[in-house]
VEXPAMI-195892 format. One record per residue: residue in one letter; x negated, y negated, z negated of N, C-alpha, C, O in turn. Coordinates in steps of 0.001 Angstrom, whole numbers. Example, Ala and Ser with C-alpha at 12.3 -4.5 7.8 and 13.67 -1.06 7.14 Angstrom:
% residues 2
[rec A, [-13190, 5690, -7800], [-12300, 4500, -7800], [-13200, 3300, -7800], [-14236, 3319, -8465]]
[rec S, [-12850, 2250, -7080], [-13670, 1060, -7140], [-12900, -30, -7870], [-13409, -1138, -8039]]
This chain:
% residues 136
[rec X, [-82328, -84845, -111057], [-82094, -85863, -112063], [-83416, -86324, -112674], [-83641, -87523, -112840]]
[rec X, [-84291, -85371, -113008], [-85583, -85718, -113589], [-86401, -86557, -112621], [-87037, -87534, -113017]]
[rec X, [-86381, -86161, -111315], [-87165, -86906, -110334], [-86617, -88322, -110152], [-87383, -89249, -109890]]
[rec X, [-85313, -88497, -110285], [-84734, -89828, -110145], [-85135, -90726, -111314], [-85185, -91947, -111173]]
[rec X, [-85414, -90129, -112448], [-85788, -90902, -113624], [-87207, -91472, -113511], [-87467, -92584, -113972]]
[rec X, [-88126, -90711, -112899], [-89528, -91116, -112933], [-90176, -91395, -111586], [-91258, -91981, -111554]]
[rec X, [-89571, -91005, -110484], [-90234, -91204, -109193], [-89483, -92191, -108338], [-88257, -92128, -108242]]
[rec X, [-90198, -93097, -107719], [-89592, -94090, -106836], [-89673, -93661, -105379], [-88965, -94216, -104539]]
[rec X, [-90522, -92684, -105058], [-90731, -92310, -103657], [-89674, -91331, -103154], [-89680, -90998, -101969]]
[rec X, [-88781, -90865, -103994], [-87697, -89977, -103577], [-86372, -90707, -103704], [-85634, -90482, -104663]]
[rec X, [-86063, -91561, -102770], [-84810, -92310, -102738], [-84829, -93412, -103777], [-85666, -94311, -103694]]
[rec X, [-83933, -93374, -104755], [-83803, -94484, -105700], [-83961, -93999, -107141], [-83693, -92840, -107457]]
[rec X, [-84401, -94911, -108001], [-84517, -94603, -109419], [-83273, -95124, -110138], [-82454, -95828, -109547]]
[rec X, [-83140, -94774, -111408], [-82026, -95294, -112196], [-82099, -96821, -112282], [-81070, -97496, -112282]]
[rec X, [-83325, -97362, -112356], [-83477, -98811, -112426], [-82940, -99506, -111187], [-82267, -100532, -111287]]
[rec X, [-83235, -98950, -110020], [-82722, -99532, -108778], [-81217, -99401, -108712], [-80525, -100349, -108339]]
[rec X, [-80700, -98234, -109070], [-79251, -98033, -109065], [-78562, -98998, -110019], [-77498, -99533, -109705]]
[rec X, [-79169, -99224, -111188], [-78596, -100156, -112158], [-78612, -101587, -111614], [-77636, -102322, -111769]]
[rec X, [-79721, -101983, -110975], [-79818, -103325, -110401], [-78772, -103528, -109317], [-78128, -104575, -109268]]
[rec X, [-78597, -102541, -108450], [-77581, -102642, -107395], [-76189, -102778, -108009], [-75374, -103566, -107528]]
[rec X, [-75916, -102028, -109049], [-74612, -102090, -109720], [-74424, -103451, -110414], [-73369, -104073, -110298]]
[rec X, [-75467, -103903, -111138], [-75371, -105145, -111911], [-75174, -106355, -111007], [-74433, -107270, -111366]]
[rec X, [-75808, -106381, -109863], [-75688, -107514, -108944], [-74476, -107383, -108019], [-74239, -108247, -107174]]
[rec X, [-73728, -106324, -108178], [-72540, -106145, -107352], [-72873, -105933, -105895], [-72162, -106399, -105005]]
[rec X, [-73971, -105219, -105658], [-74408, -105010, -104279], [-73408, -104118, -103547], [-72892, -103140, -104088]]
[rec X, [-73160, -104499, -102298], [-72251, -103699, -101480], [-73053, -103018, -100385], [-74043, -103558, -99891]]
[rec X, [-72614, -101835, -100018], [-73251, -101097, -98941], [-72912, -101775, -97619], [-71739, -101924, -97278]]
[rec X, [-73926, -102183, -96881], [-73728, -102858, -95604], [-73734, -101849, -94469], [-72964, -101978, -93517]]
[rec X, [-74598, -100843, -94561], [-74657, -99837, -93512], [-75791, -98859, -93724], [-76560, -98964, -94679]]
[rec X, [-75878, -97905, -92813], [-76950, -96916, -92825], [-77572, -96856, -91427], [-76934, -97212, -90437]]
[rec X, [-78809, -96406, -91365], [-79456, -96254, -90061], [-79471, -94785, -89657], [-78935, -93929, -90361]]
[rec X, [-80092, -94503, -88511], [-80091, -93147, -87983], [-80916, -92174, -88812], [-80783, -90962, -88643]]
[rec X, [-81771, -92678, -89710], [-82574, -91811, -90572], [-81908, -91561, -91921], [-82415, -90786, -92732]]
[rec X, [-80778, -92212, -92162], [-80066, -92018, -93422], [-80384, -93048, -94484], [-79849, -92960, -95589]]
[rec X, [-81244, -94031, -94192], [-81532, -95103, -95149], [-80288, -95953, -95312], [-79575, -96221, -94345]]
[rec X, [-80027, -96384, -96563], [-78844, -97206, -96856], [-79291, -98632, -97167], [-80314, -98848, -97817]]
[rec X, [-78499, -99613, -96687], [-78839, -101026, -96835], [-77758, -101729, -97638], [-76566, -101549, -97388]]
[rec X, [-78192, -102542, -98618], [-77280, -103210, -99538], [-77530, -104710, -99530], [-78626, -105174, -99214]]
[rec X, [-76485, -105461, -99887], [-76589, -106909, -100056], [-75820, -107280, -101313], [-74727, -106770, -101555]]
[rec X, [-76404, -108182, -102123], [-75733, -108570, -103352], [-74494, -109408, -103069], [-74385, -110039, -102018]]
[rec X, [-73563, -109407, -104017], [-72287, -110109, -103850], [-72462, -111619, -103863], [-71952, -112302, -102975]]
[rec X, [-73164, -112150, -104842], [-73364, -113596, -104979], [-74824, -113928, -104696], [-75717, -113203, -105133]]
[rec X, [-75074, -115003, -103979], [-76428, -115402, -103649], [-77232, -115780, -104870], [-76742, -116498, -105742]]
[rec X, [-78469, -115303, -104943], [-79307, -115629, -106095], [-80752, -115919, -105714], [-81600, -116050, -106597]]
[rec X, [-81054, -116022, -104430], [-82435, -116306, -104057], [-82794, -117733, -104451], [-82007, -118651, -104220]]
[rec X, [-83963, -117934, -105037], [-84374, -119276, -105472], [-84437, -120253, -104305], [-84908, -119907, -103222]]
[rec X, [-83963, -121462, -104528], [-84020, -122508, -103526], [-82954, -122425, -102458], [-83007, -123170, -101480]]
[rec X, [-81980, -121531, -102618], [-80962, -121382, -101576], [-79604, -121914, -102015], [-78635, -121816, -101262]]
[rec X, [-79515, -122469, -103205], [-78252, -122999, -103739], [-77143, -121951, -103730], [-75976, -122270, -103507]]
[rec X, [-77519, -120703, -103974], [-76528, -119636, -104044], [-75971, -119186, -102713], [-74939, -118516, -102673]]
[rec X, [-76636, -119540, -101608], [-76124, -119177, -100285], [-76781, -117929, -99725], [-76123, -117149, -99037]]
[rec X, [-78070, -117717, -100004], [-78758, -116525, -99489], [-78704, -115410, -100507], [-78920, -115626, -101700]]
[rec X, [-78414, -114224, -100029], [-78245, -113066, -100900], [-79437, -112120, -100768], [-80027, -111982, -99696]]
[rec X, [-79774, -111478, -101875], [-80836, -110479, -101852], [-80351, -109251, -101089], [-79169, -108909, -101112]]
[rec X, [-81298, -108596, -100412], [-80983, -107409, -99625], [-81969, -106305, -99973], [-83144, -106561, -100235]]
[rec X, [-81469, -105065, -99972], [-82279, -103904, -100347], [-82115, -102788, -99336], [-81119, -102704, -98617]]
[rec X, [-83126, -101932, -99304], [-83027, -100662, -98589], [-83276, -99554, -99607], [-84203, -99635, -100413]]
[rec X, [-82444, -98523, -99562], [-82643, -97319, -100370], [-82955, -96217, -99372], [-82103, -95817, -98579]]
[rec X, [-84198, -95728, -99426], [-84665, -94750, -98447], [-84020, -93394, -98659], [-83749, -92980, -99786]]
[rec X, [-83784, -92721, -97561], [-83324, -91338, -97600], [-84575, -90482, -97497], [-85144, -90342, -96415]]
[rec X, [-85004, -89915, -98604], [-86244, -89146, -98615], [-87411, -90021, -99031], [-87295, -90849, -99934]]
[rec X, [-88530, -89827, -98363], [-89765, -90527, -98716], [-89634, -92022, -98440], [-89166, -92434, -97379]]
[rec X, [-90056, -92825, -99417], [-90005, -94286, -99279], [-91205, -94744, -98462], [-92287, -94976, -99001]]
[rec X, [-91004, -94868, -97169], [-92050, -95283, -96236], [-91530, -96468, -95442], [-90567, -96341, -94686]]
[rec X, [-92169, -97629, -95613], [-91677, -98862, -95004], [-91621, -98801, -93481], [-90816, -99500, -92866]]
[rec X, [-92457, -97981, -92871], [-92431, -97906, -91409], [-91196, -97164, -90894], [-90975, -97105, -89684]]
[rec X, [-90393, -96598, -91793], [-89174, -95902, -91395], [-87981, -96844, -91234], [-86894, -96396, -90869]]
[rec X, [-88161, -98126, -91495], [-87077, -99093, -91325], [-87071, -99562, -89870], [-88064, -100126, -89411]]
[rec X, [-85976, -99342, -89131], [-85917, -99794, -87731], [-86005, -101314, -87633], [-85716, -102024, -88596]]
[rec X, [-86408, -101806, -86457], [-86662, -103240, -86285], [-85419, -104094, -86518], [-85528, -105189, -87068]]
[rec X, [-84245, -103623, -86114], [-83046, -104440, -86328], [-82723, -104568, -87815], [-82342, -105645, -88275]]
[rec X, [-82870, -103484, -88567], [-82635, -103561, -90012], [-83741, -104352, -90706], [-83478, -105041, -91692]]
[rec X, [-84971, -104262, -90207], [-86071, -105041, -90781], [-85779, -106534, -90653], [-85989, -107294, -91599]]
[rec X, [-85295, -106953, -89485], [-84938, -108352, -89284], [-83822, -108799, -90209], [-83837, -109926, -90703]]
[rec X, [-82853, -107922, -90447], [-81755, -108259, -91345], [-82260, -108358, -92788], [-81884, -109282, -93510]]
[rec X, [-83104, -107418, -93211], [-83633, -107448, -94579], [-84402, -108733, -94869], [-84351, -109247, -95986]]
[rec X, [-85112, -109253, -93872], [-85937, -110444, -94066], [-85243, -111730, -93629], [-85897, -112752, -93421]]
[rec X, [-83924, -111678, -93490], [-83100, -112847, -93154], [-83464, -113454, -91802], [-83214, -114637, -91572]]
[rec X, [-84049, -112664, -90909], [-84268, -113134, -89541], [-82950, -113140, -88792], [-82669, -114045, -88006]]
[rec X, [-82145, -112118, -89044], [-80803, -112013, -88467], [-79797, -112161, -89597], [-79932, -111522, -90641]]
[rec X, [-78806, -112987, -89396], [-77782, -113174, -90428], [-76814, -112003, -90453], [-76412, -111542, -91521]]
[rec X, [-76443, -111524, -89270], [-75495, -110411, -89172], [-76244, -109082, -89226], [-77312, -108933, -88632]]
[rec X, [-75673, -108130, -89938], [-76261, -106795, -90024], [-76131, -106084, -88678], [-75233, -106404, -87899]]
[rec X, [-77014, -105126, -88394], [-76926, -104389, -87134], [-75616, -103621, -86954], [-75277, -103246, -85832]]
[rec X, [-74882, -103384, -88029], [-73581, -102739, -87884], [-72576, -103696, -87260], [-71620, -103257, -86621]]
[rec X, [-72781, -105008, -87437], [-71882, -106021, -86877], [-72397, -106498, -85522], [-71634, -106571, -84559]]
[rec X, [-73681, -106821, -85444], [-74274, -107347, -84215], [-75550, -106565, -83900], [-76644, -107032, -84214]]
[rec X, [-75433, -105384, -83285], [-76635, -104585, -83006], [-77510, -105228, -81932], [-77022, -105906, -81028]]
[rec X, [-78819, -104995, -82059], [-79751, -105494, -81054], [-79623, -104646, -79790], [-79389, -103440, -79859]]
[rec X, [-79777, -105283, -78657], [-79762, -104520, -77416], [-81144, -103923, -77195], [-82161, -104600, -77346]]
[rec X, [-81164, -102657, -76839], [-82431, -101972, -76613], [-82942, -102315, -75215], [-82201, -102238, -74235]]
[rec X, [-84205, -102689, -75139], [-84800, -103055, -73865], [-85516, -101856, -73250], [-85843, -100896, -73948]]
[rec X, [-85753, -101914, -71959], [-86327, -100786, -71227], [-87728, -100425, -71720], [-88098, -99251, -71684]]
[rec X, [-88516, -101399, -72179], [-89885, -101132, -72595], [-89998, -100612, -74031], [-91080, -100191, -74440]]
[rec X, [-88917, -100630, -74801], [-88972, -100184, -76190], [-89049, -98665, -76266], [-88410, -97952, -75493]]
[rec X, [-89842, -98194, -77210], [-90028, -96760, -77391], [-89324, -96310, -78664], [-88998, -97126, -79527]]
[rec X, [-89093, -95000, -78773], [-88503, -94447, -79975], [-89476, -94603, -81143], [-90688, -94705, -80953]]
[rec X, [-88924, -94618, -82345], [-89728, -94788, -83556], [-90642, -93591, -83768], [-90225, -92443, -83612]]
[rec X, [-91884, -93866, -84123], [-92824, -92829, -84533], [-93259, -93137, -85957], [-93583, -94285, -86262]]
[rec X, [-93275, -92147, -86831], [-93678, -92413, -88215], [-95163, -92743, -88305], [-95933, -92424, -87399]]
[rec X, [-95555, -93372, -89385], [-96949, -93714, -89639], [-97689, -92440, -90022], [-97389, -91841, -91055]]
[rec X, [-98638, -92022, -89217], [-99364, -90770, -89452], [-100712, -90970, -90138], [-101466, -90011, -90301]]
[rec X, [-101025, -92196, -90539], [-102292, -92468, -91199], [-102424, -91608, -92453], [-101498, -91525, -93261]]
[rec X, [-103569, -90977, -92605], [-103826, -90151, -93777], [-103299, -88733, -93659], [-103399, -87960, -94612]]
[rec X, [-102748, -88381, -92528], [-102250, -87017, -92310], [-103128, -86329, -91269], [-103903, -86996, -90584]]
[rec X, [-103021, -85012, -91141], [-103796, -84317, -90097], [-103414, -84748, -88676], [-104187, -84525, -87744]]
[rec X, [-102255, -85350, -88496], [-101815, -85787, -87177], [-102242, -87211, -86843], [-101833, -87746, -85812]]
[rec X, [-103056, -87837, -87693], [-103497, -89213, -87462], [-104359, -89288, -86209], [-105033, -88321, -85854]]
[rec X, [-104337, -90438, -85539], [-105134, -90648, -84338], [-106585, -90920, -84715], [-106870, -91748, -85579]]
[rec X, [-107497, -90208, -84052], [-108931, -90430, -84240], [-109557, -90623, -82864], [-109567, -89682, -82070]]
[rec X, [-110080, -91808, -82551], [-110679, -92029, -81229], [-111936, -91191, -81027], [-112412, -90540, -81958]]
[rec X, [-112466, -91209, -79819], [-113601, -90345, -79462], [-114793, -90491, -80403], [-115412, -89491, -80766]]
[rec X, [-115119, -91689, -80795], [-116317, -91892, -81611], [-116093, -91818, -83103], [-117013, -92105, -83868]]
[rec X, [-114906, -91443, -83547], [-114587, -91434, -84970], [-115307, -90307, -85696], [-115365, -89177, -85210]]
[rec X, [-115856, -90626, -86867], [-116524, -89612, -87680], [-115526, -88607, -88256], [-115895, -87472, -88557]]
[rec X, [-114289, -89010, -88408], [-113285, -88111, -88981], [-112550, -87289, -87917], [-111573, -86609, -88230]]
[rec X, [-113007, -87346, -86681], [-112400, -86570, -85603], [-112693, -85090, -85839], [-113826, -84738, -86168]]
[rec X, [-111701, -84220, -85679], [-111961, -82784, -85835], [-113060, -82337, -84867], [-112997, -82621, -83671]]
[rec X, [-114050, -81645, -85389], [-115166, -81203, -84556], [-116279, -82237, -84455], [-117269, -82012, -83759]]
[rec X, [-116130, -83356, -85132], [-117160, -84390, -85117], [-116953, -85385, -84000], [-116140, -85161, -83104]]
[rec X, [-117685, -86483, -84050], [-117504, -87525, -83027], [-118023, -87066, -81666], [-119030, -86365, -81565]]
[rec X, [-117320, -87476, -80644], [-117752, -87175, -79281], [-118785, -88200, -78845], [-118848, -89297, -79400]]
[rec X, [-119590, -87849, -77862], [-120586, -88780, -77339], [-119872, -89877, -76557], [-119201, -89600, -75563]]
[rec X, [-120017, -91111, -77002], [-119340, -92222, -76342], [-120311, -93116, -75594], [-119944, -94209, -75163]]
[rec X, [-121544, -92664, -75436], [-122544, -93474, -74762], [-122458, -93381, -73247], [-123205, -94066, -72548]]
[rec X, [-121575, -92560, -72729], [-121519, -92345, -71287], [-121086, -93588, -70507], [-121504, -93751, -69361]]
[rec X, [-120284, -94450, -71072], [-119832, -95633, -70341], [-120213, -96929, -71060], [-119661, -97987, -70758]]
[rec X, [-121138, -96857, -71994], [-121507, -98022, -72778], [-122836, -98587, -72293], [-123816, -97860, -72128]]
[rec X, [-122849, -99879, -72072], [-124082, -100546, -71694], [-124292, -101719, -72648], [-123497, -102658, -72668]]
[rec X, [-125348, -101665, -73426], [-125622, -102709, -74408], [-125957, -104009, -73706], [-126605, -104009, -72659]]
[rec X, [-125517, -105112, -74280], [-125803, -106421, -73716], [-127210, -106848, -74065], [-127656, -106689, -75202]]
[rec X, [-127889, -107378, -73111], [-129201, -107980, -73344], [-129220, -109322, -72610], [-128469, -109510, -71652]]
[rec X, [-130049, -110235, -73035], [-130093, -111538, -72368], [-130471, -111427, -70893], [-130109, -112292, -70095]]
[rec X, [-131199, -110367, -70522], [-131616, -110192, -69135], [-130433, -109861, -68226], [-130489, -110114, -67022]]
[rec X, [-129356, -109294, -68793], [-128190, -108906, -67988], [-127312, -110094, -67631], [-126449, -109971, -66761]]
[rec X, [-127499, -111211, -68258], [-126623, -112358, -68066], [-126753, -113054, -66763], [-126051, -114034, -66514]]
């Protein structure tokens, strides 16, 4: 209860819950990570003449934007009119499973020449040839 009062990174705050209640938001669906998606009852977006409705995501756990799947992201940004629960996107052969954003964690990717690579940067001069006008 205390964390819900003061922290936004652990699901929803009382302010968000109150806004969802006040706007009459209805639960549209959930994704495989447990995030819940809402849409307001009456349209209130500016310039839409009351036709476009605001949409929200309430994260399950840490509020990390990269945890929103592409089909729900398209629905949140009004790219798709129908929610993925009604009209799911077809998965293509080249699509990969979701990987969380590891930036700032010990599991972050560090290329060979990176100063932050564990053990220091590797020598990357083995395949590098500097350009000079004589090489042209």
